[in-house]
Biopython code that builds the backbone (N, CA, C, O; Angstrom):
import numpy as np
from Bio.PDB.StructureBuilder import StructureBuilder

atoms = [
    (1, "MET", "N", (-3.244, -1.811, -11.553)),
    (1, "MET", "CA", (-4.190, -1.324, -10.564)),
    (1, "MET", "C", (-4.065, 0.193, -10.493)),
    (1, "MET", "O", (-2.973, 0.731, -10.306)),
    (2, "GLU", "N", (-5.179, 0.863, -10.642)),
    (2, "GLU", "CA", (-5.220, 2.311, -10.517)),
    (2, "GLU", "C", (-5.237, 2.667, -9.036)),
    (2, "GLU", "O", (-5.974, 2.064, -8.256)),
    (3, "CYS", "N", (-4.428, 3.643, -8.652)),
    (3, "CYS", "CA", (-4.408, 4.118, -7.265)),
    (3, "CYS", "C", (-4.526, 5.632, -7.248)),
    (3, "CYS", "O", (-4.039, 6.322, -8.143)),
    (4, "LYS", "N", (-5.183, 6.132, -6.211)),
    (4, "LYS", "CA", (-5.326, 7.574, -5.990)),
    (4, "LYS", "C", (-4.951, 7.866, -4.544)),
    (4, "LYS", "O", (-4.986, 6.980, -3.690)),
    (5, "ILE", "N", (-4.593, 9.116, -4.280)),
    (5, "ILE", "CA", (-4.289, 9.534, -2.912)),
    (5, "ILE", "C", (-5.607, 9.784, -2.187)),
    (5, "ILE", "O", (-6.450, 10.548, -2.655)),
    (6, "ASN", "N", (-5.775, 9.125, -1.029)),
    (6, "ASN", "CA", (-7.018, 9.324, -0.280)),
    (6, "ASN", "C", (-6.843, 10.384, 0.794)),
    (6, "ASN", "O", (-5.773, 10.979, 0.920)),
    (7, "ASP", "N", (-7.894, 10.617, 1.567)),
    (7, "ASP", "CA", (-7.875, 11.674, 2.577)),
    (7, "ASP", "C", (-6.930, 11.386, 3.746)),
    (7, "ASP", "O", (-6.680, 12.266, 4.569)),
    (8, "MET", "N", (-6.412, 10.178, 3.822)),
    (8, "MET", "CA", (-5.435, 9.824, 4.858)),
    (8, "MET", "C", (-3.995, 9.868, 4.313)),
    (8, "MET", "O", (-3.051, 9.494, 5.009)),
    (9, "ASP", "N", (-3.841, 10.326, 3.066)),
    (9, "ASP", "CA", (-2.562, 10.389, 2.356)),
    (9, "ASP", "C", (-1.963, 9.025, 2.060)),
    (9, "ASP", "O", (-0.743, 8.876, 1.993)),
    (10, "PHE", "N", (-2.828, 8.022, 1.881)),
    (10, "PHE", "CA", (-2.406, 6.693, 1.456)),
    (10, "PHE", "C", (-2.796, 6.525, -0.006)),
    (10, "PHE", "O", (-3.762, 7.135, -0.465)),
    (11, "TRP", "N", (-2.051, 5.700, -0.740)),
    (11, "TRP", "CA", (-2.476, 5.291, -2.070)),
    (11, "TRP", "C", (-3.606, 4.298, -1.887)),
    (11, "TRP", "O", (-3.495, 3.379, -1.076)),
    (12, "GLU", "N", (-4.705, 4.468, -2.635)),
    (12, "GLU", "CA", (-5.856, 3.580, -2.505)),
    (12, "GLU", "C", (-6.398, 3.200, -3.875)),
    (12, "GLU", "O", (-6.463, 4.038, -4.774)),
    (13, "SER", "N", (-6.779, 1.964, -4.034)),
    (13, "SER", "CA", (-7.428, 1.503, -5.252)),
    (13, "SER", "C", (-8.912, 1.819, -5.157)),
    (13, "SER", "O", (-9.581, 1.331, -4.246)),
    (14, "PRO", "N", (-9.449, 2.626, -6.077)),
    (14, "PRO", "CA", (-10.887, 2.913, -6.052)),
    (14, "PRO", "C", (-11.735, 1.652, -6.226)),
    (14, "PRO", "O", (-12.847, 1.574, -5.705)),
    (15, "ALA", "N", (-11.218, 0.682, -6.947)),
    (15, "ALA", "CA", (-11.983, -0.531, -7.233)),
    (15, "ALA", "C", (-12.053, -1.488, -6.044)),
    (15, "ALA", "O", (-13.067, -2.158, -5.847)),
    (16, "THR", "N", (-10.982, -1.555, -5.251)),
    (16, "THR", "CA", (-10.922, -2.557, -4.185)),
    (16, "THR", "C", (-10.784, -1.988, -2.781)),
    (16, "THR", "O", (-11.049, -2.689, -1.804)),
    (17, "GLY", "N", (-10.372, -0.723, -2.663)),
    (17, "GLY", "CA", (-10.131, -0.134, -1.347)),
    (17, "GLY", "C", (-8.779, -0.498, -0.769)),
    (17, "GLY", "O", (-8.435, -0.038, 0.319)),
    (18, "LEU", "N", (-7.990, -1.324, -1.477)),
    (18, "LEU", "CA", (-6.660, -1.694, -1.017)),
    (18, "LEU", "C", (-5.822, -0.433, -0.874)),
    (18, "LEU", "O", (-5.848, 0.432, -1.750)),
    (19, "GLN", "N", (-5.073, -0.321, 0.231)),
    (19, "GLN", "CA", (-4.274, 0.867, 0.499)),
    (19, "GLN", "C", (-2.797, 0.521, 0.598)),
    (19, "GLN", "O", (-2.422, -0.560, 1.053)),
    (20, "ILE", "N", (-1.961, 1.473, 0.158)),
    (20, "ILE", "CA", (-0.510, 1.315, 0.212)),
    (20, "ILE", "C", (0.082, 2.597, 0.771)),
    (20, "ILE", "O", (-0.330, 3.696, 0.402)),
    (21, "THR", "N", (1.059, 2.447, 1.670)),
    (21, "THR", "CA", (1.809, 3.594, 2.177)),
    (21, "THR", "C", (3.242, 3.487, 1.686)),
    (21, "THR", "O", (3.718, 2.398, 1.368)),
    (22, "THR", "N", (3.924, 4.618, 1.626)),
    (22, "THR", "CA", (5.332, 4.602, 1.218)),
    (22, "THR", "C", (6.176, 5.309, 2.261)),
    (22, "THR", "O", (5.835, 6.393, 2.736)),
    (23, "PHE", "N", (7.284, 4.670, 2.606)),
    (23, "PHE", "CA", (8.253, 5.212, 3.555)),
    (23, "PHE", "C", (9.639, 4.824, 3.067)),
    (23, "PHE", "O", (9.934, 3.642, 2.889)),
    (24, "ALA", "N", (10.481, 5.813, 2.852)),
    (24, "ALA", "CA", (11.867, 5.596, 2.424)),
    (24, "ALA", "C", (11.912, 4.647, 1.231)),
    (24, "ALA", "O", (11.449, 5.006, 0.149)),
    (25, "ARG", "N", (12.453, 3.459, 1.403)),
    (25, "ARG", "CA", (12.630, 2.517, 0.288)),
    (25, "ARG", "C", (11.517, 1.490, 0.184)),
    (25, "ARG", "O", (11.616, 0.563, -0.620)),
    (26, "TYR", "N", (10.452, 1.629, 0.979)),
    (26, "TYR", "CA", (9.441, 0.587, 1.063)),
    (26, "TYR", "C", (8.036, 1.113, 0.742)),
    (26, "TYR", "O", (7.722, 2.285, 0.949)),
    (27, "ALA", "N", (7.216, 0.208, 0.233)),
    (27, "ALA", "CA", (5.784, 0.455, 0.041)),
    (27, "ALA", "C", (5.071, -0.681, 0.761)),
    (27, "ALA", "O", (5.297, -1.850, 0.451)),
    (28, "ALA", "N", (4.215, -0.346, 1.717)),
    (28, "ALA", "CA", (3.541, -1.361, 2.528)),
    (28, "ALA", "C", (2.071, -1.467, 2.148)),
    (28, "ALA", "O", (1.374, -0.460, 2.022)),
    (29, "ILE", "N", (1.613, -2.696, 1.968)),
    (29, "ILE", "CA", (0.193, -2.952, 1.729)),
    (29, "ILE", "C", (-0.485, -3.017, 3.095)),
    (29, "ILE", "O", (-0.144, -3.859, 3.924)),
    (30, "LEU", "N", (-1.438, -2.128, 3.321)),
    (30, "LEU", "CA", (-2.091, -2.061, 4.624)),
    (30, "LEU", "C", (-3.085, -3.205, 4.818)),
    (30, "LEU", "O", (-3.621, -3.754, 3.855)),
    (31, "ASN", "N", (-3.317, -3.549, 6.079)),
    (31, "ASN", "CA", (-4.205, -4.656, 6.445)),
    (31, "ASN", "C", (-5.673, -4.234, 6.503)),
    (31, "ASN", "O", (-6.537, -5.048, 6.828)),
    (32, "PHE", "N", (-5.956, -2.985, 6.195)),
    (32, "PHE", "CA", (-7.344, -2.508, 6.254)),
    (32, "PHE", "C", (-7.643, -1.708, 4.994)),
    (32, "PHE", "O", (-6.749, -1.101, 4.403)),
    (33, "ARG", "N", (-8.890, -1.713, 4.597)),
    (33, "ARG", "CA", (-9.323, -1.078, 3.353)),
    (33, "ARG", "C", (-9.651, 0.395, 3.568)),
    (33, "ARG", "O", (-10.000, 0.821, 4.668)),
    (34, "GLY", "N", (-9.528, 1.161, 2.481)),
    (34, "GLY", "CA", (-9.892, 2.563, 2.499)),
    (34, "GLY", "C", (-11.395, 2.733, 2.327)),
    (34, "GLY", "O", (-12.119, 1.774, 2.061)),
    (35, "LYS", "N", (-11.843, 3.953, 2.482)),
    (35, "LYS", "CA", (-13.267, 4.256, 2.415)),
    (35, "LYS", "C", (-13.662, 4.969, 1.124)),
    (35, "LYS", "O", (-14.815, 5.372, 0.969)),
    (36, "GLY", "N", (-12.721, 5.127, 0.201)),
    (36, "GLY", "CA", (-13.038, 5.758, -1.076)),
    (36, "GLY", "C", (-13.165, 7.265, -1.022)),
    (36, "GLY", "O", (-13.798, 7.867, -1.890)),
    (37, "LYS", "N", (-12.567, 7.886, -0.008)),
    (37, "LYS", "CA", (-12.597, 9.348, 0.106)),
    (37, "LYS", "C", (-11.266, 9.877, -0.412)),
    (37, "LYS", "O", (-10.248, 9.799, 0.276)),
    (38, "PHE", "N", (-11.277, 10.413, -1.625)),
    (38, "PHE", "CA", (-10.053, 10.813, -2.295)),
    (38, "PHE", "C", (-9.873, 12.322, -2.298)),
    (38, "PHE", "O", (-10.843, 13.079, -2.248)),
    (39, "LYS", "N", (-8.616, 12.748, -2.356)),
    (39, "LYS", "CA", (-8.306, 14.166, -2.457)),
    (39, "LYS", "C", (-8.616, 14.629, -3.876)),
    (39, "LYS", "O", (-8.542, 13.852, -4.828)),
    (40, "MET", "N", (-8.957, 15.881, -3.997)),
    (40, "MET", "CA", (-9.302, 16.433, -5.309)),
    (40, "MET", "C", (-8.075, 16.472, -6.221)),
    (40, "MET", "O", (-8.165, 16.099, -7.391)),
    (41, "HIS", "N", (-6.934, 16.917, -5.700)),
    (41, "HIS", "CA", (-5.705, 16.985, -6.487)),
    (41, "HIS", "C", (-5.038, 15.619, -6.438)),
    (41, "HIS", "O", (-4.748, 15.101, -5.359)),
    (42, "GLN", "N", (-4.800, 15.048, -7.586)),
    (42, "GLN", "CA", (-4.228, 13.709, -7.640)),
    (42, "GLN", "C", (-2.829, 13.731, -8.235)),
    (42, "GLN", "O", (-2.540, 14.495, -9.157)),
    (43, "GLN", "N", (-1.956, 12.869, -7.684)),
    (43, "GLN", "CA", (-0.654, 12.636, -8.275)),
    (43, "GLN", "C", (-0.773, 11.436, -9.203)),
    (43, "GLN", "O", (-1.714, 10.649, -9.101)),
    (44, "SER", "N", (0.160, 11.309, -10.080)),
    (44, "SER", "CA", (0.176, 10.171, -10.990)),
    (44, "SER", "C", (0.527, 8.900, -10.216)),
    (44, "SER", "O", (1.500, 8.893, -9.461)),
    (45, "PRO", "N", (-0.248, 7.823, -10.390)),
    (45, "PRO", "CA", (0.079, 6.561, -9.717)),
    (45, "PRO", "C", (1.454, 6.050, -10.096)),
    (45, "PRO", "O", (2.073, 5.305, -9.336)),
    (46, "GLY", "N", (1.935, 6.442, -11.264)),
    (46, "GLY", "CA", (3.258, 6.000, -11.682)),
    (46, "GLY", "C", (4.356, 6.442, -10.734)),
    (46, "GLY", "O", (5.378, 5.765, -10.625)),
    (47, "LYS", "N", (4.175, 7.560, -10.046)),
    (47, "LYS", "CA", (5.190, 8.059, -9.114)),
    (47, "LYS", "C", (5.508, 7.032, -8.027)),
    (47, "LYS", "O", (6.645, 6.952, -7.563)),
    (48, "LEU", "N", (4.514, 6.252, -7.623)),
    (48, "LEU", "CA", (4.708, 5.240, -6.596)),
    (48, "LEU", "C", (5.699, 4.184, -7.049)),
    (48, "LEU", "O", (6.531, 3.737, -6.260)),
    (49, "PHE", "N", (5.623, 3.779, -8.306)),
    (49, "PHE", "CA", (6.417, 2.663, -8.781)),
    (49, "PHE", "C", (7.707, 3.081, -9.462)),
    (49, "PHE", "O", (8.604, 2.255, -9.630)),
    (50, "GLU", "N", (7.825, 4.346, -9.861)),
    (50, "GLU", "CA", (9.048, 4.830, -10.489)),
    (50, "GLU", "C", (10.217, 4.832, -9.522)),
    (50, "GLU", "O", (11.370, 4.789, -9.952)),
    (51, "LYS", "N", (9.952, 4.881, -8.249)),
    (51, "LYS", "CA", (10.998, 5.000, -7.248)),
    (51, "LYS", "C", (11.685, 3.674, -6.949)),
    (51, "LYS", "O", (12.692, 3.658, -6.241)),
    (52, "GLY", "N", (11.171, 2.565, -7.466)),
    (52, "GLY", "CA", (11.781, 1.268, -7.217)),
    (52, "GLY", "C", (11.625, 0.818, -5.781)),
    (52, "GLY", "O", (12.548, 0.238, -5.210)),
    (53, "LEU", "N", (10.475, 1.076, -5.191)),
    (53, "LEU", "CA", (10.239, 0.718, -3.798)),
    (53, "LEU", "C", (10.041, -0.789, -3.636)),
    (53, "LEU", "O", (9.463, -1.442, -4.504)),
    (54, "ALA", "N", (10.523, -1.331, -2.527)),
    (54, "ALA", "CA", (10.292, -2.733, -2.192)),
    (54, "ALA", "C", (8.906, -2.850, -1.576)),
    (54, "ALA", "O", (8.574, -2.113, -0.647)),
    (55, "LEU", "N", (8.096, -3.768, -2.086)),
    (55, "LEU", "CA", (6.731, -3.975, -1.606)),
    (55, "LEU", "C", (6.754, -4.930, -0.409)),
    (55, "LEU", "O", (7.334, -6.014, -0.483)),
    (56, "THR", "N", (6.114, -4.517, 0.699)),
    (56, "THR", "CA", (6.127, -5.300, 1.936)),
    (56, "THR", "C", (4.727, -5.440, 2.513)),
    (56, "THR", "O", (3.778, -4.782, 2.085)),
    (57, "LYS", "N", (4.635, -6.321, 3.501)),
    (57, "LYS", "CA", (3.454, -6.355, 4.361)),
    (57, "LYS", "C", (3.567, -5.155, 5.309)),
    (57, "LYS", "O", (4.650, -4.599, 5.489)),
    (58, "ALA", "N", (2.454, -4.768, 5.902)),
    (58, "ALA", "CA", (2.474, -3.729, 6.921)),
    (58, "ALA", "C", (2.759, -4.377, 8.274)),
    (58, "ALA", "O", (2.453, -5.551, 8.482)),
    (59, "LYS", "N", (3.342, -3.615, 9.184)),
    (59, "LYS", "CA", (3.565, -4.124, 10.544)),
    (59, "LYS", "C", (2.222, -4.398, 11.211)),
    (59, "LYS", "O", (1.209, -3.799, 10.851)),
    (60, "THR", "N", (2.218, -5.291, 12.169)),
    (60, "THR", "CA", (0.969, -5.645, 12.848)),
    (60, "THR", "C", (0.927, -5.152, 14.295)),
    (60, "THR", "O", (-0.103, -5.280, 14.957)),
    (61, "ASP", "N", (2.026, -4.595, 14.792)),
    (61, "ASP", "CA", (2.051, -4.084, 16.171)),
    (61, "ASP", "C", (1.099, -2.897, 16.308)),
    (61, "ASP", "O", (0.986, -2.078, 15.396)),
    (62, "THR", "N", (0.421, -2.810, 17.440)),
    (62, "THR", "CA", (-0.518, -1.717, 17.701)),
    (62, "THR", "C", (0.196, -0.373, 17.548)),
    (62, "THR", "O", (1.261, -0.151, 18.123)),
    (63, "GLY", "N", (-0.407, 0.510, 16.769)),
    (63, "GLY", "CA", (0.160, 1.828, 16.530)),
    (63, "GLY", "C", (1.180, 1.862, 15.404)),
    (63, "GLY", "O", (1.655, 2.936, 15.034)),
    (64, "GLN", "N", (1.522, 0.707, 14.854)),
    (64, "GLN", "CA", (2.518, 0.624, 13.782)),
    (64, "GLN", "C", (1.927, 0.133, 12.460)),
    (64, "GLN", "O", (2.673, -0.145, 11.520)),
    (65, "GLU", "N", (0.608, 0.023, 12.373)),
    (65, "GLU", "CA", (-0.070, -0.643, 11.265)),
    (65, "GLU", "C", (0.100, 0.006, 9.901)),
    (65, "GLU", "O", (-0.219, -0.615, 8.888)),
    (66, "ILE", "N", (0.594, 1.243, 9.846)),
    (66, "ILE", "CA", (0.771, 1.893, 8.546)),
    (66, "ILE", "C", (2.216, 1.821, 8.063)),
    (66, "ILE", "O", (2.524, 2.292, 6.968)),
    (67, "PHE", "N", (3.093, 1.248, 8.854)),
    (67, "PHE", "CA", (4.507, 1.202, 8.505)),
    (67, "PHE", "C", (4.894, -0.121, 7.855)),
    (67, "PHE", "O", (4.326, -1.163, 8.182)),
    (68, "PRO", "N", (5.863, -0.085, 6.931)),
    (68, "PRO", "CA", (6.298, -1.312, 6.277)),
    (68, "PRO", "C", (7.050, -2.230, 7.241)),
    (68, "PRO", "O", (7.787, -1.778, 8.116)),
    (69, "ASP", "N", (6.840, -3.526, 7.053)),
    (69, "ASP", "CA", (7.592, -4.530, 7.801)),
    (69, "ASP", "C", (8.780, -4.918, 6.926)),
    (69, "ASP", "O", (8.638, -5.700, 5.986)),
    (70, "GLU", "N", (9.941, -4.371, 7.237)),
    (70, "GLU", "CA", (11.136, -4.565, 6.414)),
    (70, "GLU", "C", (11.573, -6.025, 6.353)),
    (70, "GLU", "O", (12.368, -6.398, 5.489)),
    (71, "LYS", "N", (11.064, -6.849, 7.255)),
    (71, "LYS", "CA", (11.392, -8.277, 7.257)),
    (71, "LYS", "C", (10.400, -9.088, 6.433)),
    (71, "LYS", "O", (10.544, -10.303, 6.302)),
    (72, "ALA", "N", (9.386, -8.414, 5.874)),
    (72, "ALA", "CA", (8.341, -9.112, 5.113)),
    (72, "ALA", "C", (8.216, -8.549, 3.695)),
    (72, "ALA", "O", (7.123, -8.202, 3.247)),
    (73, "VAL", "N", (9.346, -8.465, 3.000)),
    (73, "VAL", "CA", (9.368, -7.997, 1.617)),
    (73, "VAL", "C", (8.847, -9.115, 0.716)),
    (73, "VAL", "O", (9.164, -10.286, 0.924)),
    (74, "PHE", "N", (8.053, -8.751, -0.278)),
    (74, "PHE", "CA", (7.555, -9.729, -1.247)),
    (74, "PHE", "C", (8.590, -9.904, -2.350)),
    (74, "PHE", "O", (8.889, -8.970, -3.094)),
    (75, "TYR", "N", (9.130, -11.109, -2.444)),
    (75, "TYR", "CA", (10.095, -11.420, -3.495)),
    (75, "TYR", "C", (9.458, -12.226, -4.620)),
    (75, "TYR", "O", (9.966, -12.240, -5.742)),
    (76, "PHE", "N", (8.353, -12.895, -4.326)),
    (76, "PHE", "CA", (7.706, -13.772, -5.298)),
    (76, "PHE", "C", (6.230, -13.409, -5.449)),
    (76, "PHE", "O", (5.554, -13.091, -4.470)),
    (77, "TYR", "N", (5.745, -13.460, -6.683)),
    (77, "TYR", "CA", (4.356, -13.135, -6.970)),
    (77, "TYR", "C", (3.405, -14.006, -6.150)),
    (77, "TYR", "O", (2.405, -13.505, -5.637)),
    (78, "ASP", "N", (3.699, -15.297, -6.019)),
    (78, "ASP", "CA", (2.811, -16.200, -5.285)),
    (78, "ASP", "C", (2.641, -15.767, -3.832)),
    (78, "ASP", "O", (1.548, -15.876, -3.274)),
    (79, "ASP", "N", (3.713, -15.280, -3.221)),
    (79, "ASP", "CA", (3.623, -14.798, -1.839)),
    (79, "ASP", "C", (2.733, -13.563, -1.748)),
    (79, "ASP", "O", (1.921, -13.442, -0.831)),
    (80, "LEU", "N", (2.888, -12.656, -2.695)),
    (80, "LEU", "CA", (2.049, -11.454, -2.737)),
    (80, "LEU", "C", (0.592, -11.836, -2.969)),
    (80, "LEU", "O", (-0.300, -11.318, -2.298)),
    (81, "ASP", "N", (0.347, -12.736, -3.911)),
    (81, "ASP", "CA", (-1.010, -13.179, -4.218)),
    (81, "ASP", "C", (-1.670, -13.807, -2.983)),
    (81, "ASP", "O", (-2.828, -13.515, -2.685)),
    (82, "HIS", "N", (-0.951, -14.652, -2.279)),
    (82, "HIS", "CA", (-1.479, -15.296, -1.071)),
    (82, "HIS", "C", (-1.826, -14.250, -0.006)),
    (82, "HIS", "O", (-2.871, -14.333, 0.639)),
    (83, "TYR", "N", (-0.948, -13.279, 0.168)),
    (83, "TYR", "CA", (-1.176, -12.219, 1.152)),
    (83, "TYR", "C", (-2.427, -11.402, 0.797)),
    (83, "TYR", "O", (-3.267, -11.136, 1.658)),
    (84, "LEU", "N", (-2.541, -11.012, -0.470)),
    (84, "LEU", "CA", (-3.694, -10.211, -0.883)),
    (84, "LEU", "C", (-5.005, -10.966, -0.702)),
    (84, "LEU", "O", (-6.021, -10.372, -0.341)),
    (85, "ARG", "N", (-4.986, -12.253, -0.947)),
    (85, "ARG", "CA", (-6.196, -13.053, -0.772)),
    (85, "ARG", "C", (-6.562, -13.218, 0.700)),
    (85, "ARG", "O", (-7.717, -13.495, 1.022)),
    (86, "SER", "N", (-5.596, -13.053, 1.587)),
    (86, "SER", "CA", (-5.860, -13.223, 3.018)),
    (86, "SER", "C", (-6.420, -11.953, 3.667)),
    (86, "SER", "O", (-6.910, -11.999, 4.796)),
    (87, "LEU", "N", (-6.350, -10.823, 2.959)),
    (87, "LEU", "CA", (-6.824, -9.555, 3.536)),
    (87, "LEU", "C", (-8.333, -9.452, 3.489)),
    (87, "LEU", "O", (-8.898, -8.452, 3.932)),
]
sb = StructureBuilder()
sb.init_structure("model")
sb.init_model(0)
sb.init_chain("A")
sb.init_seg("    ")
for serial, (resi, resn, name, xyz) in enumerate(atoms, 1):
    if name == "N":
        sb.init_residue(resn, " ", resi, " ")
    sb.init_atom(name, np.array(xyz, "f"), 0.0, 1.0, " ", f" {name:<3s}", serial, name[0])
structure = sb.get_structure()
């Protein structure tokens, strides 16, 4: 999946609008889609995955929606697939 930095400083897929944020050791898949507004200067999408970040769901508490839920790490592809289909 190709990702670019959008105007909110989130990684976003131009094809799907799926957004990912990164904090410390985690990368969280956000529960809401981006609008396709990208920054002109782009970083390499590889930088996101070179760091060995744990992929998680995003928190659902009000005001916390962009932060990773450290208790909801994806360990299995099927769990990730189910989550993505539910968004």
